[in-house]
N, C-alpha and C positions, 0 to 999 in steps of 0.2 A: 503493499499500500504505499502511495506517496504522500507524503505529509503536504508537500505543496500544494497538490492538486485536492486533496482533502480538506484543505484549507478555504480552497476557493470556491469548493462546492459547499462546504458550511456556509460561507457568506452569503450564496444564495439561497440556500437551504433555510436558514432560521427566521428570515421575516416571513416564509411562505410558512411554517411551522406556527408562527405567532398568527399569523393570518387564518389558517385552518382553526388553530383552538378558538378563536375570537369569532368566528362564523358557528363553531359548534355551541359557544357559549350563548349566542342568541337564542337556540332552542333550548337550550338548557334554562335560561333566564322565563322563557315564555311558559315552559310546563312549570317552575318554581312558583311564578307568581299565580298561574291559573289555580294551582294547587291550595294557594292560599284563600282562595275565594270559598270553593265547595267542591264537592266531589264530580257532581255534575259537569261544572266548568273545566274540572282538570281533565275528565274523560273527552269532553267535547274538543278541546285542544289537542289531544292526544289522537284522538279518531281522525280529525282533519289533518294533522300533520301526516299520518300515515296515506293521506292521499297526495298532497300536494308536493311533499320533499322528495319521494321516488321521480316524479316528473321533473323538478329542478334538478335533482341529481343526473336525470338524462341531458339536460340542457345543458348544464354547465360542462358535461363531458364530450358532448358535441361540439362547443366552442373552444373547449380546450387545444382542438386541432390548430388555432390560431397560434398558439405559443413556438411550436416549431419553425412554421412559415417565417415568422418575424425575426425569429433566432436566426435562420439560414440567412435571409436578407440582410441582417445587422452584422452575422460574420463575414458575410461578402462584400460589406463595406457598399451597398445598394440601397440607401437609404429612401431613393425614391419610389422602390416598389415596396414599401412598407406601409405608407398611408393606403393606398388601394386595396392591400389585401386586409388592413384593419375595416376599411368603409363596408367591403363585402361580407365581413364577419358582422359586423351591424346588422346589416339587411338579414341574414340569418338569425341573428338574435331576435331581430325585430319580431319574424314571423314566429319564430319558436316560443317568444314569451307570449304574444297574443294567442297561439294557439293551445300554450298550457292554463293562460288564464281561463281562456273557454272552456278547456277541459273540465277542469274542477269545478268549475260553476253548474256545467249540464251533468257531468258524470258522478259529482258528489252524491246526491240524493240516491239514484240508483246504486251506487257502491254500498251506502249505507244501508239500503233495504237489503240488498244480497247478503251481508255480512249479519244481519238481524240486530243492529244497531236500536236501543231502544229510542221511542219516540223523544224521550224527554233528553236525551244524548244528541239525537240526530238533529233536532230543530236547531240548537246552537252552533252545533260542530259545521251546517249549513249556511250559518248566518257569518260563521267566521271564516269560512273559504270563499265567500263572496268578497270578503273583506279584503284578504289576502291576494285574491285574483288581480286587482290593481295594482300590485305591487311587482308581479312577475315579469313585465315586459321592461321595467327598470333594473331587477336584477339580473335579467339576461343582458342588458345594454352593461351593468357594471362589471359582469365576469368578462365580457369581451374586451373591456377596457384594460381589466387585470392581467388578462393573459397578454395582450400587447405590453403592457408594462413588465411581464415578466419575461417574455420575449427579448427584447432590448436588454436585459441582465437589471432592470431596475425593480427588485422584488421587495424594496422597501413599502413602495405604493401600495402594495397588497394588505403589508401590516398596519399600515397609518389609516387606511381606509375601513378595514375590518373593526379594528379597534373603536374607531369612530362610530359605524354603524351599532356596533356593540353598547356604547354609551347612549346613542339616540333610542335604541330599543328598550334599554333600562329604563329611561324617563319616562318615554312613550308609553310603556305597559302601566308603570305606576299611576300614571295620569289615567290614561283611559280605562283600565281593569278595574280600580278602585273607585275612581272618582273624586269627589270632594270629600264624602266620608271617609275616605281611607287617606286621603293627603291631612284631614283635620286631625286625625287620630295619630298622625305620622308627626307634624310639625305646630300643632295647638291649634288653638281657635281664633288666631289672629290673622288668617289667610284673609287676601281681599275675596270680596263676594262672588265674582266671577269664578274663581278658583273653588270657593268651598262648596258652590252649587252646581257643580258639575256632576253629571248621572255616573254612575257606575255601571259601565257597559260589559264587564265581564268578558266572555268568549268573543264577542264583537269587538271590544278594546283590544283584545290581543292582535287580532285579526288587522286592524284598524293601524295598530302600532307598527307590526312588522311590514306593513305595505308604506308606511312612512319612512321607517329606516331604510327600507331599499331603495325606494324613490331619494331620499337624499345621499345615499351611498354613491349612487349613479349620478346625481348631478356634481356632487362634489370630486368626483374621481376625474368626470368630463372637463371641469374647470381646470383641474389639477394639471391634466394633460393636453389641455391649450394653453397654459402658461408657463410651466417649469421648464428651466433650461434643458434639463437630460433629456425632452421630448425635441428640442430643437431640429436636429437632423431628419427627424423622419415628417417634419411639416412640408416636405418638398414637394410639391405638386398641387393639384386643385385640392379646394378647401373639402368637397365632397363629390362622390363618384355615383353615378346610376348603376342598378343591377347588373354585374358582368357575369354572364354564365358560366364561362371558365374557370375564374376565381372562386366562384360560388361552389362550383363543382369541385375543386379543390379543396376547400374549407370542408366541404361534407364528406371527401373520401377520406380525408386523415379524421375527423372529427368523430363521425357518426358511429364507427366502430368502438371508439372509445365510449362515447355515451353509452351505446348498448352495452358494452363490457360493464362499466360502473354500477348499470340500472340491473343487470344481472348478479352482480355482487350483492346489492343492496335488498333486492327481491329475494335472493337465497337466504338471508338472515330473518327476513319478513316470514316466509315459508316454513321455515324451522320454528318460528315462533308461533305458528298455527298449528304445527304437527303435535306441541307441547303444551297447547291449550287444555288438553284433556288429562295433564298430569298433576293438576292443582296448583295453588296458587305459591306454595314453598318454591318448587321447581320453577314455574313462571318467572317469581321474583328473582330467585339465583341467576337465572340464566340471564336476565334483564341486566342485573347489576354487574355480571361476570363480563358480559359483552358489552357494555357500555365503558368498562373502564378499560379493557383490553383495546376497544376502538380507540380510545384517547391515546393511549399510547402507540398506536399504529401510525398516528399521525405524524411520528418522525421518520420511519422509513418511505411513508408517501411522501412526505416534503422534499425528501431526498432524491425520490424518483422523478418529482417534477422539477427539481433544480438539475437533473441529469438530462432533462430535456433541453433545456436553456443550454447548458455547456457543450452537448454533443452536437445540436442543430446550427451553433455558432461555429463550432471547429469544423464543421462538413461546409458551412457557408464560405469559409476561409480555404475550403481546399485541403484539409489537414485532416485526411481520412485515417490515417494512422494513429494521430494523437487522438482522434475521435473515439477509436477503439479502446486506446488505452484508457480515456475516461470513464467509458464504460465499464470495464472490468474494474477499475479502481473504485468507481461507486458503488458496484454489487458489492467490494470487499467493506465498504464503509459501512453498507447496510448491514451485513453478517457481524459487524462491530456492534452497531447499535442494536443489533438482535441479543447480544451478550448483557447489555444494559437494561434492555426489557426485561431479558427473563429474570435478572437480579432484582428489580423492582416487582415483579409480579410473584416471585418466590418470597422475599424478606418483607414486602411492602404490602403485599395483597392483603394479609388480616386488619391493616389500620388502612386502608383504601375501602374495603368492604364495611367498616364499621361507620364510614361515613356515608355509608346508603342508606343501611338501616340497623335495627337495633333487635331484630327477632333472631334468638340464637340459631334456629335451623336453617334460615334463609343464609346467615352468616357462614355456617359450615359449609353447607354445598357450594356457594359461591366461592370461596377458597380453596375448595376441590376443583371446581372448573377452572379457576385460575392456573392452577397448576397443571390441567389438561392444556391450558393454553400457553403454556411454556414450552410444551413440546413443538408447537409449530410456528414460534416466532422467526425460525431460521427459515423456514419455506416463506413464511409470509414476507418478511422483509425482502428476501431476495426476488420474490414475484414483483413487489413494487417497483422495486429499484432496475430490474429487467424490463418492465413494463414502461418507466419511463424513460430508460434509453431506447427503447423500441421507437417510441413517439418522438425521440430524438431524430431518427432515421425516417420517420414518417411510414415507418412500417406498422400499421395500426390493425389493419384486416385480422392478421394472425392472433391480435392479441384478442379480439373477438371471439373467434373460433376457439382458442384454447380456453379463456375464460368460460364461455358456454359450457364446453366438453367438461373440464375439470371441477366446475362449480356444482354445475346440475346433474351432470351424469355421475361423475366420481363421487364428489362431496356429498349431493343430497342422497343419490341412490346409497352410498356405503352409510351413512347416518341413519336414513330411513330403515335399513337391511338390519345394522346392529342395533338401533333403538328400540324400533319394534319388534325384533326377532323373529321367530317362525314357529306357529303354533305347534307344538308337540315335540319340537325338534330343538327351539333356542328360545329363551325365554325374554330374551332382549335386556339391553343395557340402559334403557330409557335415555336421560338425557346425556348420559355420558356417551352413547353411541353416538348420537348425533355430533357433539364434539368432537370424538373420533373421525366422523366423516369430515368435517371440517379439516384436519391434519392431512387426511387422504389427498382430499381437493386441492389444498393448497400445494401440497407436496409436488402432485403431478402437474400443476400449474406452473411452479419454480421448474422444474425440469424441462418440460416444454418449451418455455418462455426462454431457459437458456440455451436450448439446442438452437433456438432461432435467431437467437441475438447472435452468437457464435458463427451462423452462417451468414445472418446479414451484414455484420462487421466485417468479415472477410470478403465476401464478394462486392462490397461498395468500397474496397480501398484499392486504386488502381497504384501502380508505380509510383514513389514519391521520394525524393532524397531529404533526410532528415525528417524533424519532426515539425 
């Protein structure tokens, strides 16, 4: 492992990590504040989130294809090509954002009916989705500008504006969810009348707060990209471009498989949660706690993978194919080093982390055991995240989609279901442990297949070159 290259990668990855954690924090704040209203509001926000978050995940993954495009243009010192690429990605973002908004408005109620969501929960959840829908076009534009910033290597913008969005979300949630009564109980009776008389909107207020934070994040980053000096080289060319089918096709060719891959991963965990629904509250709660904590730690290798996309894209843009290959495998080595750190946190810090989630002894005991199982797949998970990021830098994304669908849904879910449910009269089944062993199998297969692909891609795209 090269310490110099590892340092360069870390400087890109750390702001991305902060941005990822801040965005996760927005969802955590929504759930936490809704839970302080009543159980119905908490259930409404949780159920509503299960509808719109997968759509946003797919949308964000699709827009992520902009990063390697911009990175290669930046590496090749062709700033005049960056602005048109960003414009076309913004057209894609606008369409995806509006389509996602319409989808959650019109598909939400039928989904709730299909899931047998009680009417007392479905009604506020529907209102919550109607409010969130207004923010989806804005978050699509924000993510496009964020990936543009990442592509030129200015990843600090991701951190700055994600933290800004988190701060706005906290304030807006507090004001709109709890209204005047909540503000009065917090700050005392001396509030201005217009604040003290604000209605408590509950789930609707949470949805409006989410939409406001999305809109302000997009507006703030748009103004920043128009004025900050770091973007000056990429302001070459027309201030706006009409839709260009060829450039849009390139964006979708790279980004659409990424969107499908990330959606497949998110939906896998949703499917496992549904299969575990019949195992009782203790199992469901322990699974949720262990998965949430391990998912937070996964942001470390995921951020490394996103930084690798930038480093490799810029190296290839400069024509340094041998160096791109070196960066790729050095990044995988860094991710494996991070996996060692994550394992240490899971093994030694797991009991303390679980205690922050729940006071129930039975839930704590099972969650701690599941975190020990999670420690077994960290090397595979970190490796596949880094390798996928490297392949995105090579614009080789269709294989990521194919491998993800096979490894997660065929190997992972198939193994998990077989081990978890067992075979009547032959094998009793391992319950939740079986499903988590399935995750180990799926992630391991993904790491092996993607590693083979990276070895092939890095070699065949390396023409003769003198030096590095």
